[in-house]
C-alpha positions in Angstrom: 10.3 -126.4 -45.9 12.0 -123.4 -47.6 13.8 -124.1 -50.9 15.6 -121.0 -52.1 15.7 -118.9 -48.9 17.5 -120.3 -45.8 17.7 -118.6 -42.5 18.8 -119.2 -38.9 18.6 -117.3 -35.7 20.6 -117.5 -32.5 20.6 -115.9 -29.1 18.8 -116.0 -25.8 16.1 -113.7 -24.4 18.4 -112.1 -21.8 21.7 -112.9 -23.5 23.9 -110.4 -25.3 21.6 -110.2 -28.2 20.1 -112.0 -31.2 21.9 -113.1 -34.3 20.4 -113.8 -37.7 21.6 -114.9 -41.1 19.6 -115.2 -44.3 20.8 -116.5 -47.7 19.0 -116.5 -51.0 18.1 -112.8 -51.3 18.9 -111.6 -54.8 21.4 -108.9 -55.6 20.5 -105.2 -56.2 17.7 -105.0 -53.7 17.7 -101.7 -51.9 17.5 -102.2 -48.1 18.5 -100.2 -45.1 18.3 -100.5 -41.3 15.4 -98.0 -41.1 13.1 -100.2 -43.1 13.8 -103.1 -40.8 13.5 -100.8 -37.8 9.9 -99.9 -38.8 8.8 -103.5 -38.6 10.6 -104.1 -35.3 8.9 -101.0 -33.9 5.5 -102.3 -34.9 6.2 -105.6 -33.2 7.0 -103.8 -29.9 3.6 -102.0 -29.7 0.2 -103.1 -28.5 -1.9 -102.7 -25.4 -1.0 -105.4 -22.9 2.7 -105.6 -23.6 5.0 -106.0 -20.6 7.8 -103.9 -19.2 10.4 -105.5 -21.4 9.3 -103.3 -24.3 10.2 -100.2 -22.3 13.8 -101.5 -22.0 14.4 -102.5 -25.5 14.5 -100.3 -28.5 15.0 -103.0 -31.1 17.4 -102.1 -33.9 18.9 -104.7 -36.3 22.4 -103.8 -37.4 23.1 -105.1 -40.9 26.5 -106.8 -40.4 27.1 -108.3 -43.8 25.6 -108.9 -47.3 24.7 -105.3 -48.0 27.0 -102.7 -49.6 26.1 -99.0 -50.1 22.5 -99.9 -49.3 22.3 -102.6 -51.9 22.2 -106.4 -51.4 25.1 -108.2 -53.1 23.7 -111.7 -53.4 25.7 -112.8 -50.3 24.3 -114.1 -47.0 23.0 -111.1 -45.0 23.9 -111.1 -41.3 22.0 -109.2 -38.6 22.6 -108.4 -35.0 20.0 -107.1 -32.4 21.5 -106.0 -29.1 19.6 -106.9 -25.9 19.8 -103.8 -23.8 18.4 -105.8 -20.9 21.6 -107.9 -20.8 23.2 -105.4 -18.5 20.8 -106.6 -15.8 21.6 -110.3 -16.5 25.4 -110.3 -17.0 26.1 -112.9 -14.3 23.0 -115.0 -14.9 23.6 -115.2 -18.7 27.4 -115.1 -18.9 29.0 -117.5 -21.4 31.8 -118.0 -18.9 31.6 -120.1 -15.8 31.1 -118.1 -12.6 29.6 -118.3 -9.2 26.0 -117.7 -10.2 24.0 -120.6 -8.9 20.3 -119.6 -8.8 18.2 -122.3 -10.5 14.6 -122.2 -11.6 12.9 -125.5 -10.8 9.2 -124.8 -11.1 7.9 -125.3 -14.7 5.1 -123.1 -16.0 2.0 -125.0 -17.4 1.6 -124.2 -21.1 5.3 -123.4 -21.6 8.3 -125.3 -22.9 9.7 -125.6 -19.4 8.9 -129.2 -18.4 9.3 -130.8 -21.8 12.5 -128.8 -22.3 14.3 -129.9 -19.2 13.3 -133.5 -19.7 14.4 -133.4 -23.3 17.9 -131.9 -22.6 18.5 -133.2 -19.1 18.7 -129.8 -17.4 18.3 -129.2 -13.7 17.7 -125.4 -14.4 14.7 -124.3 -16.4 16.5 -121.0 -17.2 18.2 -122.9 -20.0 14.8 -123.6 -21.6 13.3 -120.2 -20.9 15.9 -118.3 -22.7 15.8 -119.9 -26.1 12.1 -120.8 -26.1 11.1 -117.2 -25.4 9.2 -115.2 -28.0 12.1 -112.7 -27.8 13.6 -114.8 -30.7 10.8 -113.5 -33.0 12.4 -110.1 -33.0 15.2 -111.4 -35.2 12.7 -113.3 -37.4 10.8 -110.1 -38.0 14.1 -108.4 -39.0 14.8 -111.2 -41.5 11.2 -111.1 -42.7 11.5 -107.3 -43.3 14.2 -108.0 -45.8 11.9 -110.4 -47.7 9.1 -107.9 -47.3 11.1 -105.2 -49.1 11.8 -107.7 -51.9 8.0 -108.2 -52.2 7.3 -104.5 -52.4 9.5 -104.3 -55.5 7.2 -106.9 -57.1 4.0 -105.1 -56.1 3.1 -107.8 -53.6 1.4 -106.3 -50.4 0.6 -107.8 -47.0 -1.6 -106.4 -44.2 -3.3 -107.7 -41.1 -5.8 -106.8 -38.4 -6.9 -108.2 -35.1 -10.5 -109.6 -35.1 -10.8 -111.1 -31.6 -9.2 -110.7 -28.2 -10.6 -113.0 -25.5 -14.3 -113.2 -26.3 -14.6 -109.8 -27.9 -15.1 -110.2 -31.7 -14.8 -107.6 -34.4 -17.3 -108.6 -37.0 -16.8 -105.6 -39.2 -15.9 -106.0 -42.9 -12.9 -104.4 -44.5 -13.7 -101.8 -47.1 -12.7 -103.4 -50.4 -11.6 -100.0 -51.8 -8.9 -99.6 -49.1 -5.3 -100.3 -50.0 -3.4 -102.8 -47.9 -1.1 -100.0 -46.9 -4.1 -98.0 -45.6 -5.5 -101.1 -43.8 -2.2 -101.4 -41.9 -2.1 -97.7 -41.2 -5.6 -97.8 -39.7 -4.8 -101.0 -37.7 -1.6 -99.5 -36.4 -3.4 -96.5 -35.1 -5.3 -98.8 -32.7 -3.5 -100.1 -29.6 -5.0 -103.5 -30.3 -4.8 -103.3 -34.1 -8.6 -103.5 -34.4 -10.5 -101.6 -37.1 -13.8 -101.3 -35.3 -13.7 -98.6 -32.5 -16.4 -100.2 -30.3 -14.7 -103.5 -30.4 -11.4 -101.9 -29.7 -12.6 -100.4 -26.5 -14.1 -103.7 -25.3 -10.8 -105.5 -26.2 -8.8 -103.0 -24.2 -11.2 -103.5 -21.2 -10.8 -107.3 -21.5 -7.0 -107.0 -21.4 -7.1 -104.6 -18.5 -9.3 -107.0 -16.5 -6.9 -109.9 -17.2 -3.9 -107.8 -16.2 -5.6 -106.7 -13.0 -6.3 -110.3 -12.2 -2.7 -111.4 -12.9 -4.0 -113.3 -16.0 -3.6 -113.2 -19.7 -5.8 -113.4 -22.9 -5.3 -114.6 -26.4 -7.1 -113.9 -29.6 -7.4 -114.1 -33.4 -6.1 -112.0 -36.3 -6.3 -112.1 -40.1 -3.6 -111.6 -42.7 -4.0 -110.8 -46.3 -1.5 -110.9 -49.2 -2.3 -109.7 -52.7 -0.4 -109.4 -56.0 0.6 -113.0 -56.2 0.7 -114.8 -59.6 -0.7 -118.2 -60.4 1.2 -121.2 -59.4 3.3 -120.4 -56.3 3.8 -123.7 -54.5 2.9 -127.0 -56.2 0.8 -130.2 -56.1 3.2 -132.9 -57.1 4.8 -133.4 -53.7 3.4 -132.8 -50.2 6.2 -130.4 -49.3 5.6 -128.2 -52.3 2.1 -127.2 -51.2 1.9 -123.4 -50.5 -0.6 -123.8 -47.6 1.8 -126.4 -46.0 4.8 -124.0 -46.2 2.7 -121.2 -44.7 1.3 -123.3 -41.9 4.7 -124.6 -40.9 6.1 -121.1 -40.6 3.0 -119.5 -39.0 2.7 -122.3 -36.3 6.3 -122.0 -35.4 5.5 -118.6 -33.8 5.1 -118.9 -30.0 1.6 -119.6 -28.7 0.0 -120.0 -32.1 -2.5 -122.9 -32.0 -4.6 -122.7 -35.1 -4.7 -121.6 -38.7 -7.5 -121.2 -41.3 -7.3 -120.3 -45.0 -10.2 -118.5 -46.6 -13.5 -119.8 -45.3 -11.6 -122.2 -43.1 -13.6 -124.3 -40.6 -16.9 -122.7 -41.6 -16.6 -124.5 -45.0 -17.4 -127.8 -43.2 -20.9 -126.5 -42.5 -21.8 -125.8 -46.1 -22.4 -127.7 -49.4 -19.7 -127.7 -52.0 -21.9 -125.7 -54.3 -21.9 -123.0 -51.7 -18.2 -122.8 -51.0 -16.2 -123.3 -54.1 -15.2 -120.1 -56.0 -16.9 -120.0 -59.4 -14.7 -119.0 -62.4 -15.5 -116.5 -65.2 -13.3 -115.2 -68.1 -13.6 -111.5 -69.0 -11.3 -109.1 -70.7 -8.8 -111.9 -71.2 -8.5 -112.5 -67.5 -9.9 -115.3 -65.2 -12.1 -113.9 -62.4 -13.6 -115.4 -59.2 -16.9 -114.6 -57.8 -15.7 -115.2 -54.3 -12.5 -116.1 -52.4 -13.5 -118.9 -50.0 -10.4 -120.8 -50.9 -8.3 -118.0 -49.4 -6.2 -117.6 -52.6 -4.9 -121.2 -52.6 -6.2 -124.2 -54.5 -4.5 -127.6 -54.9 -1.5 -126.3 -53.0 -0.9 -123.4 -55.4 -1.7 -119.7 -55.4 -4.6 -118.9 -57.7 -3.9 -115.1 -58.1 -6.6 -114.3 -55.5 -5.5 -112.6 -52.3 -4.2 -115.1 -49.7 -6.5 -114.9 -46.7 -5.4 -116.4 -43.3 -6.8 -116.5 -39.8 -4.6 -117.4 -36.9 -5.4 -118.1 -33.3 -3.1 -117.3 -30.4 -3.5 -118.8 -26.9 -3.1 -116.8 -23.8 0.5 -116.4 -22.8 1.4 -119.1 -20.3 3.5 -117.0 -17.9 1.1 -115.6 -15.4 1.5 -113.1 -12.6 -0.7 -115.3 -10.5 0.9 -118.6 -11.4 -0.8 -122.0 -11.7 -0.1 -125.2 -9.8 3.1 -127.0 -10.7 5.7 -129.5 -9.3 9.3 -128.8 -8.5 11.5 -130.8 -10.9 14.0 -131.6 -8.2 12.0 -132.2 -5.0 8.8 -133.2 -6.8 6.9 -131.2 -4.3 3.7 -129.4 -5.4 4.2 -125.6 -5.6 3.1 -122.6 -7.7 4.8 -122.2 -11.0 7.8 -119.9 -11.7 6.9 -116.2 -12.4 8.7 -114.3 -15.2 8.0 -110.9 -16.7 5.1 -111.3 -19.1 2.5 -109.7 -21.3 -1.1 -109.7 -20.5 -1.8 -109.8 -24.2 0.5 -110.0 -27.2 -2.0 -110.6 -30.0 -1.4 -107.2 -31.8 2.4 -107.8 -31.8 1.8 -111.4 -33.0 0.0 -110.1 -36.1 3.1 -108.1 -37.0 5.4 -111.1 -36.5 3.1 -113.2 -38.7 3.0 -110.5 -41.5 6.8 -110.6 -41.7 7.1 -114.4 -41.5 4.6 -114.7 -44.3 6.9 -112.4 -46.3 9.6 -115.0 -46.0 7.4 -117.9 -47.3 6.1 -115.8 -50.2 9.5 -114.5 -51.2 10.9 -118.1 -51.1 8.0 -119.3 -53.3 8.6 -116.5 -55.8 12.3 -117.4 -56.1 11.5 -121.1 -56.3 9.1 -120.6 -59.3 10.8 -117.8 -61.2 14.5 -118.0 -60.3 17.1 -115.3 -60.9 20.2 -114.0 -59.1 19.4 -110.3 -59.3 16.2 -108.3 -58.7 16.0 -107.3 -62.4 16.3 -110.9 -63.5 13.5 -112.0 -61.3 11.3 -109.1 -62.5 11.9 -110.0 -66.1 11.2 -113.7 -65.5 7.9 -112.8 -63.8 6.9 -110.4 -66.6 7.8 -113.0 -69.3 5.6 -115.7 -67.6 2.7 -113.3 -66.7 -0.7 -114.6 -67.9 -4.3 -114.0 -67.1 
C-alpha cells in the first residue's frame, strides 16, 4: 500500500501502447527520457528472451509533468508505443469489426482460465492482453523516475541472478564493489550472473529448455543501500516496510517467493546465531552481520536491504501442456503464444525499478516535502547515527 506515491498503468500487450501516470514526485527533480530509456533497454535484454524484443525498441515519451527537464510537482504522464500493434490492428482494434478469431484453450499456469471465468469472456485474448508481462515495461519506466529521485539522495540499488533452473551461483559479492559496478558487471552477462562458470551452465540450461519447447525459472538478489533508520513502521500492519516491498515484488508476473536477509535459512538456526549484534563506535551504531536484510520490526535499520526473489518458469510453452477447451469442454493442448524460454535476467531489472517506487514512497512518507531541496533538508535535519 503506497501512501505518498500513486501510479496506474493501462494498455494491452498488442494494443496501441502502454500508458502510465505517477503522482507524488516532488518538484525540481531532473529527469529525461534517456534515463528512463536506459532502464527499459536493460529490461529487454537477457539470454532466452523471445522474438518480441526484436520488434520493440521501448521508449517512454514523457507526456506531462516535466518542463525543461525538471519535474514540476504535477502528475507525470508516460506513453510507450507498441510497434507490434501494426501486426494486430484488426485483432486489437477498439472499434467493432469483422475479426472473429477466438482463443479458447487456456494455458496451465497462466491467468487464462481464472480470467475468463472471472469476467465472463468467451475469448481468452481478452485475458492474455492485460495479464501479459508486457505491462511491466511501463512500470519500469515509472520506477526509473523514482530511481532518479533516489540517486539524488545517494540511495543505490543493484541486482544479480544467482540461479537459473538448477544451476546455482554460490559466489560472494566483493564488498569493496560499488553497487554501480555490480550492476555493470551483471549487465555484461547475458544472464546477469557474476560467476563465469555458472553463467555458461545457465546459458546451456536455457538452450536445452528452448530446444525442447520448454522454459526455466530462477532466483535473483536485489540490494539497496543508503537508507536511513525508520522507513516503514510497526504500529499498523500496512506500514511495515517488508510488507510494502513484498506486495510490490509479488505483483510482478511469475514471481512466487520472496526472502529478506537470511530468509528461510534462518529457520534452521538458533536465535543467537541469526540476530545481528549491535555495537556503537565513532558515534554510530554498527552491526556485525545483516541477517535481517536491512529490516527489523517493519522498519529499515540503516543496513542494506537484501532480498531474494524466485521466478517460476514462464507458463506459455512452445510444446503446450494438456488443457480443456472453454467452449466445447473437449481435452486438447493449450494455446501457444510467443514466449521467452527464460526471463529471469529481465525480471531482476523490473524488480530493481519497482523497489525504487517503494523506497521513494517510504522516503516521502517519513520526511515529507514538496520539492527535492525540501526533502534533502528534512533528511539532513533528522540524520542520526
